[in-house]
LODOKE-775030 format. One record per residue (C-alpha): residue in three letters; x negated, y negated, z. Coordinates in steps of 0.5 Angstrom, whole numbers, padded with zeros to 4 digits, always signed. Layout:
REM residues N
AlaXYZ
...
//
This chain:
REM residues 313
Met-0175-0065+0043
Lys-0180-0061+0047
Thr-0187-0064+0045
Asn-0191-0061+0049
Ala-0190-0054+0054
Arg-0193-0058+0060
Thr-0192-0066+0058
Leu-0194-0068+0066
Ala-0198-0073+0067
Leu-0202-0076+0073
Ile-0203-0084+0072
Ser-0206-0089+0078
Leu-0202-0095+0077
Thr-0208-0100+0075
Ala-0209-0095+0069
Leu-0202-0096+0067
Ala-0204-0105+0067
Ala-0210-0103+0063
His-0205-0101+0058
Ser-0200-0108+0060
Thr-0194-0104+0063
Ala-0188-0107+0063
Leu-0185-0102+0069
Thr-0183-0107+0074
Pro-0184-0102+0080
Glu-0182-0108+0086
Ala-0175-0110+0082
Glu-0169-0108+0085
Ala-0167-0101+0082
Asn-0162-0101+0077
Tyr-0158-0096+0082
Gly-0159-0097+0089
Thr-0165-0094+0093
Gln-0162-0087+0097
Ser-0166-0084+0103
Leu-0168-0077+0104
Gly-0168-0073+0111
Thr-0173-0069+0113
Ala-0170-0062+0114
Ala-0172-0057+0108
Asp-0165-0057+0105
Asp-0164-0064+0105
Gln-0163-0067+0098
Val-0161-0073+0095
Met-0158-0074+0088
Val-0157-0081+0083
Met-0152-0081+0077
Val-0156-0087+0073
Arg-0156-0089+0066
Ala-0162-0086+0063
Gly-0166-0090+0058
Gly-0168-0097+0056
Asp-0173-0102+0051
Tyr-0179-0100+0054
Asp-0184-0094+0051
Met-0187-0090+0056
Ser-0191-0087+0050
Met-0195-0093+0051
His-0199-0090+0056
Ser-0202-0084+0054
Val-0209-0081+0058
Pro-0215-0083+0055
Asp-0219-0077+0054
Thr-0213-0072+0055
Asp-0208-0068+0052
Met-0202-0072+0057
Tyr-0198-0077+0057
Cys-0191-0080+0059
Ser-0186-0080+0054
Gly-0179-0084+0053
Tyr-0176-0090+0053
Val-0175-0093+0061
Ser-0172-0100+0064
Glu-0178-0104+0066
Ala-0174-0105+0073
Pro-0173-0097+0077
Asp-0166-0093+0076
Ala-0167-0091+0083
Val-0172-0092+0090
Ile-0172-0085+0094
Ser-0174-0087+0101
Val-0178-0081+0104
Pro-0180-0081+0112
Ala-0186-0079+0115
Asn-0186-0072+0118
Ala-0182-0070+0112
Gln-0184-0063+0108
Ser-0190-0062+0105
Gln-0188-0062+0097
Ile-0183-0066+0093
Tyr-0179-0065+0087
Phe-0175-0070+0082
Ala-0171-0066+0077
Thr-0166-0069+0071
Tyr-0159-0066+0069
Ser-0156-0068+0062
Gly-0153-0067+0056
Asp-0159-0070+0053
Asp-0166-0070+0052
Ser-0168-0074+0059
Thr-0176-0075+0060
Leu-0177-0077+0067
Val-0183-0083+0071
Val-0184-0083+0078
Met-0188-0087+0082
Asp-0191-0085+0089
Pro-0191-0090+0095
Asn-0199-0089+0093
Gly-0198-0092+0086
Lys-0200-0085+0082
Ile-0195-0084+0076
Tyr-0192-0077+0075
Cys-0189-0076+0068
Asn-0185-0070+0065
Asp-0181-0068+0059
Asp-0177-0061+0058
Ala-0180-0058+0064
Asp-0182-0051+0065
Gly-0175-0046+0065
Arg-0169-0052+0064
Gly-0169-0053+0057
Leu-0169-0061+0056
Asn-0168-0063+0063
Ala-0175-0067+0066
Gly-0178-0064+0073
Val-0184-0066+0077
Glu-0187-0064+0083
Met-0192-0067+0088
Pro-0195-0068+0094
Val-0190-0071+0099
Val-0193-0078+0101
Pro-0188-0082+0107
Gly-0186-0089+0104
Asp-0181-0091+0098
Tyr-0181-0087+0091
Ser-0180-0091+0085
Val-0175-0087+0079
Trp-0175-0088+0071
Val-0170-0083+0067
Gly-0172-0084+0060
Ile-0169-0082+0053
His-0173-0081+0047
Tyr-0168-0086+0043
Pro-0168-0093+0044
Gly-0161-0095+0045
Asp-0158-0089+0048
Tyr-0155-0089+0055
Pro-0153-0082+0057
Glu-0152-0081+0065
Thr-0156-0077+0068
Ala-0156-0074+0075
Val-0163-0074+0078
Arg-0164-0069+0084
Val-0170-0071+0089
Ala-0170-0065+0094
Tyr-0176-0060+0098
Thr-0174-0054+0094
Ser-0176-0054+0087
Pro-0170-0053+0082
Met-0175-0050+0077
Met-0174-0044+0081
Ala-0168-0043+0078
Gln-0169-0036+0074
Lys-0168-0036+0066
Pro-0162-0035+0062
Gly-0159-0029+0061
Val-0161-0027+0068
Ser-0156-0026+0074
Leu-0156-0029+0081
Ala-0154-0030+0088
Ile-0150-0036+0087
Asp-0151-0041+0093
Trp-0143-0043+0095
Glu-0146-0046+0102
Ala-0151-0051+0099
Glu-0150-0059+0098
Pro-0146-0060+0092
Thr-0150-0063+0086
Phe-0145-0069+0084
Glu-0140-0070+0089
His-0136-0068+0096
Tyr-0129-0069+0097
Thr-0125-0069+0104
Leu-0117-0068+0102
Ala-0111-0068+0106
Ala-0104-0066+0103
Gly-0102-0072+0099
Phe-0108-0074+0097
Gly-0109-0080+0092
Pro-0111-0081+0086
Asn-0107-0075+0084
Pro-0111-0072+0079
Ile-0118-0074+0082
Glu-0122-0074+0076
Leu-0131-0074+0076
Glu-0135-0074+0071
Leu-0141-0069+0071
Ile-0146-0065+0067
Ala-0143-0058+0065
Gly-0148-0052+0064
Gly-0154-0049+0067
Thr-0160-0044+0066
Asp-0156-0038+0071
Thr-0152-0034+0068
Val-0145-0033+0072
Pro-0146-0026+0076
Ser-0141-0022+0073
Ser-0140-0018+0080
Ile-0136-0024+0083
Gly-0131-0022+0077
Ser-0130-0019+0070
Ser-0127-0025+0068
Cys-0132-0029+0071
Tyr-0137-0033+0065
Gly-0142-0038+0063
Asn-0148-0041+0065
Ile-0149-0046+0071
Tyr-0154-0048+0076
Gly-0153-0043+0082
Ala-0157-0046+0087
Ala-0152-0050+0089
Pro-0144-0052+0087
Asp-0143-0058+0082
Val-0137-0061+0087
Thr-0134-0058+0094
Val-0127-0059+0097
Glu-0126-0060+0104
Tyr-0118-0058+0104
Ser-0113-0059+0110
Gly-0107-0059+0106
Val-0101-0055+0104
Gly-0099-0052+0097
Ala-0103-0051+0092
Leu-0110-0054+0088
His-0111-0054+0081
Phe-0117-0055+0078
Ser-0119-0056+0070
Ala-0125-0059+0066
Thr-0125-0063+0059
Ser-0131-0063+0054
Asp-0132-0063+0047
Ser-0137-0056+0049
Asp-0134-0050+0051
Leu-0133-0050+0058
Thr-0132-0045+0064
Leu-0129-0045+0071
Val-0132-0042+0077
Ile-0129-0043+0084
Arg-0131-0040+0091
Ser-0125-0041+0096
Pro-0125-0042+0103
Asp-0122-0035+0104
Asp-0128-0032+0100
Val-0123-0031+0094
Trp-0128-0032+0087
Tyr-0123-0036+0081
Cys-0125-0036+0074
Asn-0123-0038+0068
Asp-0125-0040+0060
Asp-0121-0043+0055
Tyr-0114-0045+0058
Glu-0113-0050+0054
Gly-0117-0050+0047
Leu-0124-0050+0049
Asn-0122-0052+0056
Pro-0121-0048+0063
Gly-0116-0049+0068
Leu-0113-0045+0073
Ser-0108-0045+0080
Ile-0110-0044+0087
Glu-0102-0042+0090
Ser-0102-0043+0097
Ala-0109-0046+0098
Ala-0113-0044+0104
Ala-0116-0049+0109
Gly-0123-0050+0108
Arg-0129-0050+0103
Tyr-0128-0050+0095
Ala-0134-0050+0092
Val-0133-0051+0084
Trp-0138-0050+0078
Val-0137-0052+0072
Gly-0141-0048+0066
Thr-0142-0047+0059
Tyr-0142-0041+0054
Gly-0148-0043+0050
Asp-0155-0047+0053
Asp-0152-0054+0052
Glu-0151-0059+0058
Pro-0145-0063+0056
Asp-0142-0069+0060
Ala-0136-0067+0062
Val-0129-0069+0067
Leu-0126-0065+0073
Gln-0119-0066+0075
Ile-0117-0063+0082
Ser-0110-0064+0082
Glu-0103-0062+0087
Val-0098-0063+0082
Ser-0100-0057+0077
Pro-0101-0059+0069
Phe-0100-0051+0068
Gln-0094-0047+0068
Ser-0098-0041+0071
Ala-0104-0039+0075
Ala-0110-0038+0071
Gly-0116-0034+0071
Ser-0120-0028+0075
Arg-0118-0027+0082
Arg-0123-0022+0086
Lys-0124-0023+0094
Gly-0131-0023+0096
Asn-0135-0017+0100
//
């Protein structure tokens, strides 16, 4: 639900208190506290369940068209601790298959709110000057009783800088992963590994990496990375109610892609998998960003290898 093209509010804690706010930033965070470093490329990813019983739309700012929106919990979903001598700007962004909203309170008690950040579809995002200390983060949803899984990225680089849908981009396979990093050796367990994540993104997979590489992803960082030291094959697959794609870069600079291996779900096998770092994206054909499950296994669920294979330059 797009309520305003630029629904970005900056409100003081005292202004919220005047509206009998039920936000309790001093409460223990629902999903814990994490620390952000000082380097320009540092980032933190937190998985939360968005939503709650408290209606943030009560907190419109008098004499302006800015307001907060969405239902949130009273306690913060997460607290992010930022040290002194960090970068100058900090960015908070949601990644979800639902219409998420975002509320962030900085260490000085100022509140920043957003719904539908420019260039990010139904995902929310806010940016602000860095103030050393603890930032309280709430992730909202527009309907009470709905609690979708949502990823929150906190970084000094902006996710709003991503190119618009339909525009190819250079994929950064060296960036820290959005959802998870695995270090795997031969015989790893559980087998398969299963990871819930949010598929898709606002960037079109560039055809330059392979003629069979398709879909929309967030190219600024892999969804998942795997540091592999085993011998033999690695098998990747993803499932969802939506039409998914897979894009993988291997440590020997080969791109593997697949679409619709089984129904609308992708899957591929990398025989004689090279040791090193694999960068994995789960894409979508549409503009949606659905919940998906990625599987990684040494035991093939396929009869033969599938997908496009192209050596990088």
